[in-house]
C-alpha positions as CSV (number, residue, x, y, z in Angstrom):
1,M,40.8,-45.7,-82.6
2,K,42.8,-48.0,-81.1
3,K,44.1,-51.5,-82.5
4,P,42.7,-54.6,-80.1
5,I,45.1,-56.6,-79.0
6,F,46.3,-58.5,-81.3
7,I,46.4,-62.2,-79.7
8,I,48.0,-65.1,-79.6
9,A,47.7,-69.0,-78.9
10,E,50.6,-70.9,-78.8
11,I,50.2,-74.5,-79.0
12,G,53.3,-75.2,-79.5
13,I,54.5,-78.1,-79.2
14,N,51.5,-79.3,-76.6
15,H,50.2,-80.8,-80.1
16,N,52.8,-84.1,-79.3
17,G,53.6,-85.1,-82.1
18,D,49.9,-86.2,-83.1
19,M,48.2,-84.1,-86.3
20,S,44.8,-84.3,-84.4
21,I,45.3,-82.7,-81.3
22,C,47.3,-80.0,-83.5
23,K,44.0,-79.7,-85.2
24,E,41.9,-79.5,-82.6
25,L,44.4,-77.5,-80.4
26,I,43.5,-74.9,-84.0
27,D,40.2,-75.2,-83.8
28,V,39.8,-73.8,-80.4
29,A,41.9,-70.4,-81.2
30,A,39.3,-70.2,-83.8
31,D,36.1,-69.9,-82.7
32,S,37.3,-68.6,-79.9
33,G,38.1,-65.4,-82.3
34,C,41.3,-65.2,-81.2
35,D,43.7,-64.3,-84.1
36,A,47.2,-66.6,-84.8
37,V,48.2,-69.4,-83.5
38,K,52.3,-70.1,-83.4
39,F,54.3,-73.4,-83.2
40,Q,57.6,-73.6,-82.6
41,K,60.8,-75.6,-85.5
42,R,63.4,-76.5,-84.3
43,D,66.2,-78.3,-86.3
44,L,67.4,-81.2,-83.6
45,D,70.7,-81.9,-84.4
46,K,71.5,-78.3,-84.7
47,V,69.7,-76.6,-81.1
48,Y,71.1,-79.8,-78.8
49,T,74.7,-81.9,-78.6
50,Q,75.3,-85.3,-80.4
51,K,75.6,-86.0,-76.3
52,F,72.0,-85.3,-75.4
53,L,70.6,-86.5,-77.9
54,D,71.6,-90.3,-77.2
55,S,71.2,-89.4,-73.4
56,P,68.3,-91.6,-71.8
57,R,64.6,-90.8,-71.9
58,E,61.1,-92.9,-71.7
59,S,58.3,-91.4,-73.6
60,Q,56.2,-92.5,-76.3
61,W,57.7,-92.7,-79.2
62,G,60.9,-94.4,-77.5
63,T,64.3,-94.4,-75.2
64,T,66.3,-92.1,-76.0
65,Q,66.7,-87.6,-76.0
66,R,67.0,-87.9,-79.8
67,E,63.5,-89.7,-80.1
68,Q,60.8,-87.5,-78.0
69,K,62.6,-84.8,-79.4
70,S,62.4,-85.8,-82.6
71,G,58.4,-87.2,-82.0
72,L,58.0,-83.4,-81.1
73,E,58.9,-82.7,-84.4
74,F,56.2,-82.0,-87.3
75,S,57.6,-82.2,-90.4
76,K,57.6,-80.8,-94.3
77,E,54.3,-82.2,-95.5
78,Q,52.9,-81.6,-92.4
79,Y,53.1,-78.0,-91.7
80,G,52.1,-78.3,-95.2
81,E,49.0,-79.7,-94.2
82,I,48.8,-77.5,-90.6
83,S,48.5,-73.4,-93.0
84,Q,46.2,-75.8,-95.7
85,Y,44.3,-76.3,-91.5
86,C,43.8,-72.5,-91.0
87,K,43.1,-71.4,-94.2
88,K,40.0,-73.3,-94.1
89,K,39.9,-72.0,-90.3
90,N,40.6,-68.2,-90.9
91,I,43.7,-68.7,-88.7
92,E,46.9,-67.1,-88.6
93,W,50.0,-69.4,-88.1
94,F,53.3,-69.0,-87.6
95,A,56.1,-69.9,-85.4
96,S,59.3,-70.0,-83.6
97,A,62.7,-71.3,-85.1
98,W,64.8,-72.1,-82.7
99,D,67.6,-72.9,-85.4
100,L,68.4,-71.0,-89.1
101,N,68.3,-74.4,-90.7
102,S,64.5,-73.9,-88.9
103,Q,63.7,-70.1,-90.6
104,K,64.4,-71.0,-93.6
105,F,62.5,-74.4,-94.0
106,L,59.5,-71.6,-92.0
107,Q,60.4,-69.5,-95.0
108,Q,59.0,-71.9,-97.8
109,F,55.7,-71.3,-95.6
110,D,55.2,-67.9,-96.1
111,C,53.8,-67.1,-93.1
112,K,52.6,-63.0,-92.3
113,Y,54.0,-63.3,-88.4
114,N,57.5,-64.2,-87.0
115,K,58.5,-65.3,-83.9
116,I,61.4,-64.6,-81.8
117,A,61.7,-67.1,-78.3
118,S,62.4,-65.5,-75.0
119,A,65.4,-68.1,-75.5
120,M,67.2,-66.9,-79.2
121,I,66.7,-63.2,-78.3
122,V,70.0,-63.1,-78.0
123,Y,71.6,-65.7,-81.3
124,E,72.3,-62.1,-83.3
125,D,71.7,-64.0,-86.3
126,L,68.4,-65.5,-85.5
127,L,67.3,-62.0,-85.0
128,K,69.6,-60.5,-88.4
129,M,67.5,-63.2,-90.4
130,V,64.1,-62.9,-88.8
131,A,64.4,-59.6,-89.9
132,K,65.2,-59.2,-92.7
133,E,62.3,-60.8,-93.9
134,G,60.4,-57.9,-93.4
135,K,58.1,-59.8,-91.6
136,H,56.4,-58.0,-88.4
137,T,57.9,-59.8,-85.0
138,F,57.2,-60.6,-81.9
139,I,60.2,-60.5,-79.6
140,S,59.6,-62.6,-76.1
141,T,62.3,-61.2,-73.5
142,G,62.0,-63.6,-71.2
143,M,65.8,-64.4,-69.6
144,T,67.2,-60.7,-70.4
145,T,69.2,-57.6,-69.5
146,Y,68.0,-54.6,-71.4
147,D,71.6,-54.5,-73.3
148,D,70.5,-57.8,-74.5
149,I,67.0,-56.7,-75.6
150,Q,69.1,-53.1,-76.8
151,K,70.9,-55.4,-79.1
152,A,67.6,-57.0,-80.3
153,V,65.5,-53.7,-80.9
154,D,68.3,-52.5,-83.0
155,I,69.1,-55.5,-85.6
156,F,64.7,-55.0,-86.1
157,R,65.3,-51.4,-86.2
158,D,68.7,-51.0,-88.9
159,E,66.8,-53.3,-91.7
160,G,64.0,-51.5,-91.0
161,C,62.1,-54.4,-90.3
162,S,58.3,-54.0,-87.5
163,F,58.8,-55.7,-84.6
164,E,57.2,-55.4,-81.1
165,L,58.8,-56.3,-77.8
166,M,56.7,-59.0,-75.6
167,H,57.1,-58.8,-71.4
168,T,57.8,-62.0,-70.6
169,I,58.9,-64.3,-67.7
170,S,60.0,-67.4,-68.5
171,T,59.1,-70.1,-66.1
172,Y,56.5,-72.8,-66.4
173,P,54.4,-72.0,-64.7
174,M,55.8,-68.6,-63.5
175,K,54.7,-67.8,-59.8
176,V,52.2,-65.2,-59.2
177,E,55.2,-62.7,-57.6
178,N,57.1,-62.6,-60.3
179,A,55.0,-61.7,-63.0
180,N,56.5,-57.9,-62.7
181,L,53.9,-56.1,-64.2
182,N,54.6,-53.0,-64.5
183,I,58.0,-54.2,-67.0
184,I,55.0,-53.3,-69.2
185,N,55.3,-49.7,-69.5
186,T,59.2,-49.7,-69.1
187,L,59.2,-51.7,-71.7
188,R,57.2,-49.0,-74.1
189,S,59.3,-45.9,-72.7
190,E,62.7,-47.5,-72.7
191,Y,62.9,-48.5,-76.2
192,Q,59.2,-46.9,-77.9
193,C,57.6,-50.0,-78.8
194,D,54.8,-51.4,-78.7
195,V,54.6,-54.0,-76.2
196,G,53.3,-57.1,-76.3
197,Y,52.3,-59.7,-73.0
198,S,53.8,-63.5,-73.1
199,G,52.2,-65.4,-70.7
200,H,53.0,-69.1,-68.4
201,E,50.5,-68.2,-65.5
202,V,48.0,-70.5,-64.2
203,G,44.9,-68.5,-64.5
204,L,44.0,-65.9,-66.2
205,S,44.2,-62.8,-63.8
206,I,47.4,-61.7,-64.5
207,S,46.7,-61.3,-68.1
208,Y,43.8,-59.7,-67.3
209,A,46.5,-56.9,-66.1
210,A,47.8,-56.7,-67.9
211,V,45.3,-56.5,-71.0
212,A,44.9,-52.8,-68.8
213,L,48.6,-51.3,-69.1
214,N,48.1,-51.4,-73.4
215,I,49.3,-54.2,-74.1
216,T,49.2,-55.0,-78.2
217,S,49.4,-58.6,-78.4
218,L,48.9,-61.0,-75.7
219,E,50.4,-64.9,-76.0
220,R,49.0,-67.8,-74.0
221,H,50.0,-71.1,-74.2
222,I,46.4,-73.7,-75.2
223,T,46.3,-77.4,-73.9
224,L,43.0,-79.5,-74.5
225,D,43.9,-81.0,-70.8
226,R,46.5,-79.7,-68.8
227,A,47.3,-82.7,-67.0
228,M,48.3,-84.6,-71.0
229,Y,52.1,-85.3,-71.1
230,G,54.6,-82.4,-72.0
231,S,56.8,-79.9,-70.5
232,D,54.4,-77.2,-71.4
233,Q,51.1,-78.5,-70.9
234,S,50.7,-76.9,-67.1
235,A,51.4,-73.2,-67.3
236,S,49.0,-74.0,-70.5
237,V,45.4,-72.5,-70.5
238,E,42.5,-75.6,-72.1
239,P,39.1,-74.6,-74.4
240,Q,37.0,-73.2,-71.9
241,G,39.8,-71.1,-70.2
242,F,40.7,-69.6,-73.6
243,R,37.8,-69.5,-75.0
244,Q,36.5,-67.1,-71.3
245,L,40.2,-64.6,-72.4
246,V,39.7,-63.6,-75.4
247,I,36.1,-62.7,-74.7
248,S,36.9,-61.4,-71.8
249,V,39.4,-59.0,-73.1
250,R,37.6,-58.1,-76.0
251,S,36.0,-56.3,-72.7
252,I,38.2,-55.3,-71.0
253,E,39.7,-53.1,-73.7
254,Q,35.7,-51.4,-75.2
255,A,36.1,-50.5,-71.0
256,M,39.1,-49.3,-70.9
257,G,38.0,-46.3,-73.2
258,D,39.7,-42.8,-74.9
259,G,40.2,-41.4,-71.0
260,V,37.8,-38.7,-71.5
261,K,35.6,-37.7,-68.6
262,N,32.7,-37.3,-70.0
263,F,28.9,-36.6,-68.8
264,L,26.5,-39.5,-70.3
265,E,23.2,-38.7,-72.1
266,E,22.0,-42.0,-70.6
267,E,23.2,-40.4,-66.7
268,K,21.5,-37.1,-67.2
269,P,17.8,-37.9,-66.2
270,I,19.4,-40.1,-63.6
271,A,21.4,-37.4,-61.8
272,K,18.1,-34.9,-62.2
273,N,16.0,-37.2,-60.5
274,L,19.6,-37.9,-57.4
275,R,19.4,-34.1,-57.1
276,Q,15.8,-32.5,-57.0
277,H,15.9,-31.6,-53.5
278,L,19.1,-29.5,-54.9
279,G,17.4,-27.8,-57.4
280,W,19.3,-28.9,-59.7
281,S,19.0,-29.3,-63.5
282,I,21.1,-28.9,-66.9
């Protein structure tokens, strides 16, 4: 029997550094019945240049890029709080690291899963570190070539680490005409592995279509309000929409069936009635 699609609510940085918002988003994910929430972790001094961090940027946290980026990062104590809250809500959590220090940071929480963000799929040292952990890993494939994906697949297979690719288009929000959902089948055939979908589109219809293509995982960004501050908010799903997404995904899974043609018992009396002028019986 096919396993249910693993549904991930990507909180990312949509919490805006506020633990109360973060917990509300975890509540939305848990109450919807999805499987996990996901965050992003960065060591700012490893991910950005000093010149960039010192450059001006007006935000609620200050006047520089460093102050804005720092405002979006949770501390060890805060991630500990997240971990405890997710246990209380009976939902898994994990994060995508953007550098080696951040992956080491995440190791202390012993999450069940790992995630390679599209931007980091070309970071071979990070891929090797993650693969050595041996945890099932979701690998997003936005902004990549076939060669990039093959190198990542080879690293995880060499380490014997289970993984699945996730078809991704890294625009925020993604245009419908760029979705190219048939790539899901291409990736499955080319790399002989499970394939999921990580979406950045507005609305839910493309995610539903991806479900019908037998994806094994589905990730969508969630937000309390798409008008909130943040670069990912406009490509995110609000609470009511996310609950509808999970309900519909489960319905579509059930509706897809096993592909075997059956003459249902419930159809037989209807057939007998509608074919009575043919003298038909069963």
